[in-house]
Every structure is written in structure tokens, then in C-alpha cells.
Biopython code that builds the backbone (N, CA, C, O; Angstrom):
import numpy as np
from Bio.PDB.StructureBuilder import StructureBuilder

atoms = [
    (1, "MET", "N", (1.079, -1.334, 0.036)),
    (1, "MET", "CA", (0.162, -0.034, -0.098)),
    (1, "MET", "C", (0.968, 1.053, 0.129)),
    (1, "MET", "O", (1.701, 1.165, 1.112)),
    (2, "ASN", "N", (0.807, 2.157, -1.083)),
    (2, "ASN", "CA", (1.245, 3.223, -1.015)),
    (2, "ASN", "C", (1.043, 4.313, 0.050)),
    (2, "ASN", "O", (0.090, 4.142, 0.811)),
    (3, "HIS", "N", (1.760, 5.349, 0.204)),
    (3, "HIS", "CA", (1.531, 6.632, 1.389)),
    (3, "HIS", "C", (0.431, 7.181, 1.322)),
    (3, "HIS", "O", (-0.169, 7.385, 2.377)),
    (4, "PRO", "N", (-0.227, 7.631, -0.093)),
    (4, "PRO", "CA", (-0.991, 8.092, 0.036)),
    (4, "PRO", "C", (-2.355, 7.658, 0.305)),
    (4, "PRO", "O", (-3.284, 8.292, 0.805)),
    (5, "LYS", "N", (-2.296, 6.313, -0.172)),
    (5, "LYS", "CA", (-3.598, 5.046, 0.203)),
    (5, "LYS", "C", (-4.117, 5.190, 1.688)),
    (5, "LYS", "O", (-5.248, 5.341, 2.151)),
    (6, "LEU", "N", (-2.502, 5.057, 2.426)),
    (6, "LEU", "CA", (-2.367, 4.653, 4.173)),
    (6, "LEU", "C", (-2.971, 6.097, 4.197)),
    (6, "LEU", "O", (-4.184, 6.034, 4.391)),
    (7, "LEU", "N", (-2.490, 7.433, 4.055)),
    (7, "LEU", "CA", (-3.541, 8.638, 4.358)),
    (7, "LEU", "C", (-4.637, 8.628, 4.453)),
    (7, "LEU", "O", (-5.182, 8.897, 5.523)),
    (8, "HIS", "N", (-5.514, 8.215, 3.018)),
    (8, "HIS", "CA", (-6.943, 7.995, 2.958)),
    (8, "HIS", "C", (-7.379, 7.275, 3.882)),
    (8, "HIS", "O", (-8.338, 7.857, 4.388)),
    (9, "TYR", "N", (-7.177, 6.286, 4.387)),
    (9, "TYR", "CA", (-7.668, 5.225, 5.339)),
    (9, "TYR", "C", (-7.854, 6.533, 6.920)),
    (9, "TYR", "O", (-8.930, 6.789, 7.460)),
    (10, "ILE", "N", (-6.280, 7.226, 7.387)),
    (10, "ILE", "CA", (-5.790, 7.584, 8.801)),
    (10, "ILE", "C", (-6.304, 8.776, 8.437)),
    (10, "ILE", "O", (-6.113, 9.543, 9.381)),
    (11, "ALA", "N", (-6.956, 9.425, 7.401)),
    (11, "ALA", "CA", (-7.516, 10.905, 7.388)),
    (11, "ALA", "C", (-8.691, 11.676, 6.576)),
    (11, "ALA", "O", (-9.033, 12.761, 6.108)),
    (12, "GLY", "N", (-9.087, 10.195, 6.770)),
    (12, "GLY", "CA", (-10.273, 10.509, 6.176)),
    (12, "GLY", "C", (-11.715, 10.639, 6.726)),
    (12, "GLY", "O", (-11.628, 10.175, 7.863)),
    (13, "PRO", "N", (-12.791, 10.963, 6.552)),
    (13, "PRO", "CA", (-13.938, 11.069, 7.204)),
    (13, "PRO", "C", (-14.400, 10.154, 8.309)),
    (13, "PRO", "O", (-14.973, 10.470, 9.352)),
    (14, "LEU", "N", (-14.015, 8.875, 7.854)),
    (14, "LEU", "CA", (-14.351, 7.891, 8.515)),
    (14, "LEU", "C", (-13.752, 7.370, 9.706)),
    (14, "LEU", "O", (-12.602, 7.753, 9.492)),
    (15, "GLY", "N", (-13.698, 6.816, 10.729)),
    (15, "GLY", "CA", (-12.911, 6.577, 11.734)),
    (15, "GLY", "C", (-12.027, 4.385, 11.739)),
    (15, "GLY", "O", (-12.551, 3.647, 10.905)),
    (16, "PRO", "N", (-11.554, 4.117, 12.111)),
    (16, "PRO", "CA", (-11.168, 2.717, 11.967)),
    (16, "PRO", "C", (-12.508, 2.207, 12.972)),
    (16, "PRO", "O", (-12.478, 0.977, 12.997)),
    (17, "GLU", "N", (-13.289, 2.564, 13.533)),
    (17, "GLU", "CA", (-14.440, 1.549, 13.576)),
    (17, "GLU", "C", (-15.170, 1.738, 12.976)),
    (17, "GLU", "O", (-16.162, 1.311, 13.568)),
    (18, "ASP", "N", (-15.585, 2.300, 11.700)),
    (18, "ASP", "CA", (-16.281, 2.165, 10.743)),
    (18, "ASP", "C", (-15.822, 1.683, 9.418)),
    (18, "ASP", "O", (-16.600, 1.513, 8.479)),
    (19, "VAL", "N", (-14.969, 1.538, 9.377)),
    (19, "VAL", "CA", (-13.796, 1.398, 8.078)),
    (19, "VAL", "C", (-13.514, 0.009, 8.805)),
    (19, "VAL", "O", (-14.542, -0.668, 8.760)),
    (20, "LEU", "N", (-12.448, -0.668, 9.478)),
    (20, "LEU", "CA", (-12.204, -2.061, 9.448)),
    (20, "LEU", "C", (-12.647, -3.194, 9.124)),
    (20, "LEU", "O", (-12.264, -4.131, 8.423)),
    (21, "PRO", "N", (-13.831, -2.867, 9.977)),
    (21, "PRO", "CA", (-15.269, -4.321, 10.098)),
    (21, "PRO", "C", (-15.873, -4.742, 8.389)),
    (21, "PRO", "O", (-16.575, -5.700, 8.067)),
    (22, "THR", "N", (-15.258, -3.556, 7.442)),
    (22, "THR", "CA", (-15.851, -3.081, 6.084)),
    (22, "THR", "C", (-14.648, -3.829, 5.013)),
    (22, "THR", "O", (-14.674, -3.934, 3.786)),
    (23, "LEU", "N", (-13.603, -4.290, 6.017)),
    (23, "LEU", "CA", (-12.505, -4.741, 4.903)),
    (23, "LEU", "C", (-12.571, -6.045, 4.473)),
    (23, "LEU", "O", (-13.328, -6.809, 5.072)),
    (24, "THR", "N", (-11.922, -6.438, 3.552)),
    (24, "THR", "CA", (-11.522, -8.160, 3.446)),
    (24, "THR", "C", (-10.704, -8.166, 4.016)),
    (24, "THR", "O", (-9.989, -7.187, 4.227)),
    (25, "ASN", "N", (-10.508, -9.561, 4.557)),
    (25, "ASN", "CA", (-9.159, -9.834, 5.232)),
    (25, "ASN", "C", (-7.847, -9.300, 4.315)),
    (25, "ASN", "O", (-6.986, -8.592, 4.836)),
    (26, "GLY", "N", (-7.791, -9.620, 3.200)),
    (26, "GLY", "CA", (-6.818, -8.900, 2.546)),
    (26, "GLY", "C", (-6.387, -8.039, 2.605)),
    (26, "GLY", "O", (-5.217, -7.863, 2.944)),
    (27, "GLU", "N", (-7.397, -6.963, 2.211)),
    (27, "GLU", "CA", (-7.056, -5.430, 2.695)),
    (27, "GLU", "C", (-6.873, -4.991, 4.068)),
    (27, "GLU", "O", (-6.135, -4.050, 4.360)),
    (28, "LEU", "N", (-7.730, -5.857, 5.156)),
    (28, "LEU", "CA", (-7.132, -5.774, 6.845)),
    (28, "LEU", "C", (-5.159, -5.671, 6.747)),
    (28, "LEU", "O", (-4.297, -4.897, 7.164)),
    (29, "VAL", "N", (-5.181, -6.431, 6.269)),
    (29, "VAL", "CA", (-3.667, -7.778, 6.583)),
    (29, "VAL", "C", (-2.916, -6.533, 5.406)),
    (29, "VAL", "O", (-1.943, -6.104, 6.027)),
    (30, "GLU", "N", (-2.963, -5.964, 4.308)),
    (30, "GLU", "CA", (-2.091, -4.715, 3.388)),
    (30, "GLU", "C", (-2.113, -3.322, 4.613)),
    (30, "GLU", "O", (-1.122, -2.666, 4.934)),
    (31, "LEU", "N", (-3.463, -3.143, 5.116)),
    (31, "LEU", "CA", (-3.305, -1.560, 5.597)),
    (31, "LEU", "C", (-2.764, -1.930, 6.880)),
    (31, "LEU", "O", (-2.430, -0.871, 7.411)),
    (32, "LEU", "N", (-2.371, -3.416, 8.062)),
    (32, "LEU", "CA", (-1.851, -3.050, 8.915)),
    (32, "LEU", "C", (-0.595, -3.423, 8.702)),
    (32, "LEU", "O", (0.319, -3.005, 9.413)),
    (33, "ASP", "N", (-0.424, -4.170, 7.796)),
    (33, "ASP", "CA", (1.327, -4.293, 7.164)),
    (33, "ASP", "C", (1.799, -2.375, 6.909)),
    (33, "ASP", "O", (2.697, -1.817, 7.540)),
    (34, "ALA", "N", (1.130, -1.865, 6.103)),
    (34, "ALA", "CA", (1.318, -0.369, 5.405)),
    (34, "ALA", "C", (1.497, 0.404, 7.227)),
    (34, "ALA", "O", (2.523, 0.981, 7.588)),
    (35, "LEU", "N", (0.446, 0.244, 7.982)),
    (35, "LEU", "CA", (0.578, 0.914, 9.168)),
    (35, "LEU", "C", (1.584, 0.271, 10.382)),
    (35, "LEU", "O", (1.782, 0.820, 11.465)),
    (36, "TYR", "N", (2.070, -0.795, 10.022)),
    (36, "TYR", "CA", (3.241, -0.980, 11.124)),
    (36, "TYR", "C", (4.502, -0.281, 10.578)),
    (36, "TYR", "O", (5.274, 0.296, 11.343)),
    (37, "GLN", "N", (4.717, -0.343, 9.149)),
    (37, "GLN", "CA", (5.919, -0.361, 8.301)),
    (37, "GLN", "C", (5.799, 2.038, 8.728)),
    (37, "GLN", "O", (6.639, 2.928, 8.865)),
    (38, "ASN", "N", (4.478, 1.975, 8.748)),
    (38, "ASN", "CA", (4.566, 3.745, 8.808)),
    (38, "ASN", "C", (4.963, 4.138, 10.697)),
    (38, "ASN", "O", (5.087, 5.280, 11.140)),
    (39, "LEU", "N", (5.040, 3.369, 11.184)),
    (39, "LEU", "CA", (4.997, 3.057, 12.976)),
    (39, "LEU", "C", (6.357, 3.026, 13.312)),
    (39, "LEU", "O", (6.769, 3.583, 14.330)),
    (40, "ASP", "N", (7.300, 2.242, 12.310)),
    (40, "ASP", "CA", (8.467, 1.854, 12.269)),
    (40, "ASP", "C", (9.579, 2.909, 11.613)),
    (40, "ASP", "O", (10.737, 2.715, 11.241)),
    (41, "THR", "N", (8.584, 4.347, 11.629)),
    (41, "THR", "CA", (9.515, 5.592, 10.821)),
    (41, "THR", "C", (9.800, 6.600, 11.914)),
    (41, "THR", "O", (8.867, 6.856, 12.675)),
    (42, "PRO", "N", (10.877, 7.162, 12.084)),
    (42, "PRO", "CA", (11.000, 8.661, 12.960)),
    (42, "PRO", "C", (9.863, 9.283, 13.379)),
    (42, "PRO", "O", (9.587, 9.850, 14.436)),
    (43, "GLU", "N", (9.114, 9.041, 12.161)),
    (43, "GLU", "CA", (7.645, 10.420, 12.564)),
    (43, "GLU", "C", (6.621, 9.811, 11.899)),
    (43, "GLU", "O", (6.279, 10.378, 10.861)),
    (44, "PRO", "N", (5.823, 8.461, 12.309)),
    (44, "PRO", "CA", (4.995, 7.949, 12.338)),
    (44, "PRO", "C", (3.728, 9.099, 11.885)),
    (44, "PRO", "O", (3.751, 10.145, 12.535)),
    (45, "GLU", "N", (2.674, 8.974, 10.858)),
    (45, "GLU", "CA", (1.769, 9.396, 10.678)),
    (45, "GLU", "C", (0.805, 9.939, 12.294)),
    (45, "GLU", "O", (0.344, 8.911, 12.789)),
    (46, "PHE", "N", (0.540, 10.810, 12.893)),
    (46, "PHE", "CA", (-0.670, 10.952, 13.447)),
    (46, "PHE", "C", (-1.992, 10.172, 13.298)),
    (46, "PHE", "O", (-2.639, 10.291, 12.257)),
    (47, "GLY", "N", (-2.472, 9.273, 14.434)),
    (47, "GLY", "CA", (-3.388, 8.552, 14.236)),
    (47, "GLY", "C", (-2.585, 7.458, 13.849)),
    (47, "GLY", "O", (-2.999, 6.494, 14.494)),
    (48, "ALA", "N", (-1.771, 7.161, 13.219)),
    (48, "ALA", "CA", (-1.223, 5.515, 12.800)),
    (48, "ALA", "C", (-2.197, 4.583, 13.959)),
    (48, "ALA", "O", (-3.334, 4.112, 13.985)),
    (49, "GLN", "N", (-0.930, 4.646, 14.926)),
    (49, "GLN", "CA", (-1.274, 4.031, 16.482)),
    (49, "GLN", "C", (-2.636, 3.476, 16.428)),
    (49, "GLN", "O", (-2.807, 2.331, 16.008)),
    (50, "VAL", "N", (-3.571, 4.174, 16.806)),
    (50, "VAL", "CA", (-5.033, 3.886, 16.954)),
    (50, "VAL", "C", (-5.680, 3.149, 15.861)),
    (50, "VAL", "O", (-6.788, 2.697, 16.151)),
    (51, "TRP", "N", (-5.293, 2.945, 14.791)),
    (51, "TRP", "CA", (-5.665, 2.284, 13.276)),
    (51, "TRP", "C", (-4.905, 1.385, 13.834)),
    (51, "TRP", "O", (-5.775, 0.604, 14.219)),
    (52, "TYR", "N", (-3.925, 0.932, 14.153)),
    (52, "TYR", "CA", (-2.708, -0.648, 13.731)),
    (52, "TYR", "C", (-3.493, -1.016, 14.931)),
    (52, "TYR", "O", (-4.320, -1.871, 14.614)),
    (53, "ASP", "N", (-3.578, -0.617, 16.543)),
    (53, "ASP", "CA", (-4.293, -1.182, 17.640)),
    (53, "ASP", "C", (-5.602, -1.922, 17.503)),
    (53, "ASP", "O", (-5.865, -3.055, 17.908)),
    (54, "MET", "N", (-6.506, -0.923, 16.744)),
    (54, "MET", "CA", (-7.865, -0.887, 16.174)),
    (54, "MET", "C", (-7.612, -2.291, 14.965)),
    (54, "MET", "O", (-8.198, -3.373, 14.990)),
    (55, "GLY", "N", (-6.646, -1.866, 14.051)),
    (55, "GLY", "CA", (-6.726, -3.260, 13.423)),
    (55, "GLY", "C", (-6.467, -4.108, 13.713)),
    (55, "GLY", "O", (-6.939, -4.903, 12.901)),
    (56, "VAL", "N", (-5.880, -4.672, 14.532)),
    (56, "VAL", "CA", (-4.842, -5.651, 15.340)),
    (56, "VAL", "C", (-6.334, -6.498, 16.273)),
    (56, "VAL", "O", (-6.323, -7.709, 16.492)),
    (57, "GLU", "N", (-7.333, -5.712, 16.645)),
    (57, "GLU", "CA", (-8.389, -6.059, 17.351)),
    (57, "GLU", "C", (-9.081, -6.641, 16.569)),
    (57, "GLU", "O", (-9.360, -7.817, 16.800)),
    (58, "GLU", "N", (-9.661, -5.869, 15.182)),
    (58, "GLU", "CA", (-10.424, -6.571, 14.454)),
    (58, "GLU", "C", (-10.113, -7.931, 13.575)),
    (58, "GLU", "O", (-10.851, -8.725, 12.991)),
    (59, "SER", "N", (-8.719, -7.842, 13.740)),
    (59, "SER", "CA", (-7.712, -9.279, 13.354)),
    (59, "SER", "C", (-8.419, -10.148, 14.396)),
    (59, "SER", "O", (-9.312, -10.945, 14.108)),
    (60, "SER", "N", (-7.989, -9.950, 15.522)),
    (60, "SER", "CA", (-8.541, -11.031, 16.682)),
    (60, "SER", "C", (-9.734, -11.286, 16.281)),
    (60, "SER", "O", (-10.286, -12.386, 16.255)),
    (61, "ARG", "N", (-10.184, -10.179, 15.936)),
    (61, "ARG", "CA", (-11.759, -11.119, 16.329)),
    (61, "ARG", "C", (-12.047, -11.789, 15.380)),
    (61, "ARG", "O", (-12.890, -12.678, 15.501)),
    (62, "ARG", "N", (-11.409, -11.535, 14.155)),
    (62, "ARG", "CA", (-12.139, -12.223, 13.004)),
    (62, "ARG", "C", (-11.502, -14.073, 12.967)),
    (62, "ARG", "O", (-11.830, -15.052, 12.296)),
    (63, "SER", "N", (-10.369, -13.815, 14.168)),
    (63, "SER", "CA", (-9.427, -15.111, 13.946)),
    (63, "SER", "C", (-10.619, -16.027, 15.156)),
    (63, "SER", "O", (-10.766, -17.169, 14.722)),
    (64, "VAL", "N", (-11.156, -15.886, 16.016)),
    (64, "VAL", "CA", (-11.694, -15.934, 17.199)),
    (64, "VAL", "C", (-12.816, -17.164, 16.339)),
    (64, "VAL", "O", (-12.692, -18.387, 16.388)),
    (65, "SER", "N", (-13.736, -16.491, 15.691)),
    (65, "SER", "CA", (-14.590, -17.235, 14.607)),
    (65, "SER", "C", (-14.726, -17.187, 13.315)),
    (65, "SER", "O", (-14.079, -16.321, 12.727)),
    (66, "PRO", "N", (-15.273, -17.760, 12.824)),
    (66, "PRO", "CA", (-15.416, -17.320, 11.258)),
    (66, "PRO", "C", (-16.563, -16.184, 10.875)),
    (66, "PRO", "O", (-16.480, -15.549, 9.823)),
    (67, "ASP", "N", (-17.558, -16.002, 11.751)),
    (67, "ASP", "CA", (-18.758, -15.135, 11.819)),
    (67, "ASP", "C", (-18.145, -13.834, 12.658)),
    (67, "ASP", "O", (-18.466, -12.685, 12.353)),
    (68, "GLY", "N", (-17.178, -14.153, 13.809)),
    (68, "GLY", "CA", (-16.080, -12.812, 14.342)),
    (68, "GLY", "C", (-16.675, -13.182, 15.526)),
    (68, "GLY", "O", (-16.396, -12.296, 16.333)),
    (69, "ALA", "N", (-17.474, -14.185, 16.150)),
    (69, "ALA", "CA", (-17.798, -14.160, 17.439)),
    (69, "ALA", "C", (-17.342, -14.824, 18.724)),
    (69, "ALA", "O", (-17.486, -16.041, 18.607)),
    (70, "ALA", "N", (-16.865, -14.499, 19.862)),
    (70, "ALA", "CA", (-16.372, -15.323, 20.712)),
    (70, "ALA", "C", (-16.899, -15.893, 21.338)),
    (70, "ALA", "O", (-17.652, -15.469, 22.215)),
    (71, "HIS", "N", (-16.632, -17.195, 21.046)),
    (71, "HIS", "CA", (-18.084, -18.415, 21.939)),
    (71, "HIS", "C", (-17.340, -18.578, 22.728)),
    (71, "HIS", "O", (-16.111, -18.506, 22.702)),
    (72, "GLY", "N", (-18.359, -18.926, 23.878)),
    (72, "GLY", "CA", (-17.657, -19.430, 25.117)),
    (72, "GLY", "C", (-17.097, -18.129, 26.004)),
    (72, "GLY", "O", (-16.609, -18.466, 27.083)),
    (73, "VAL", "N", (-17.092, -17.237, 25.828)),
    (73, "VAL", "CA", (-16.369, -15.978, 26.394)),
    (73, "VAL", "C", (-17.756, -15.331, 27.374)),
    (73, "VAL", "O", (-18.598, -14.784, 26.662)),
    (74, "ALA", "N", (-17.968, -15.332, 28.368)),
    (74, "ALA", "CA", (-18.789, -14.525, 29.138)),
    (74, "ALA", "C", (-18.875, -12.891, 29.538)),
    (74, "ALA", "O", (-19.768, -12.483, 30.280)),
]
sb = StructureBuilder()
sb.init_structure("model")
sb.init_model(0)
sb.init_chain("A")
sb.init_seg("    ")
for serial, (resi, resn, name, xyz) in enumerate(atoms, 1):
    if name == "N":
        sb.init_residue(resn, " ", resi, " ")
    sb.init_atom(name, np.array(xyz, "f"), 0.0, 1.0, " ", f" {name:<3s}", serial, name[0])
structure = sb.get_structure()
């Protein structure tokens, strides 16, 4: 993912709570990779850490079960 596309997500009108659930698994992986690379720079984009953290949560939620529901958790 190129930098302008990453900025489109981070600086866009919708926040990660609205965007991340709509991404395909492949798109989510691509975005997480771009965010990770951005965070590994001397001056990461403002908001990249929040997007990355929420993206990891979304990825974890999806890995719990195919429909994203956590089974057996009270």
C-alpha cells in the first residue's frame, strides 16, 4: 500500500471503528502491514497507532470464529 492510500484511511472522514469491519481479510492485512511500516519510521503519521491497535483487534476478532463472535466467553 502506498503512502497516499494509507493517508486516505488515516485522514479520511470515517474512523477505524467504521472502516475496519468493512475490509476484506486481504485488505485488512495490507492495511496493518502499511501501518506497521509507518509506525517503524522516525515520524509516523498522527493516528497511525490507533488505527494499528484497532486493526489488530479486528484481526483477532475475526480469528476467533468465522462470524467474528467469541464463543465461550462470558
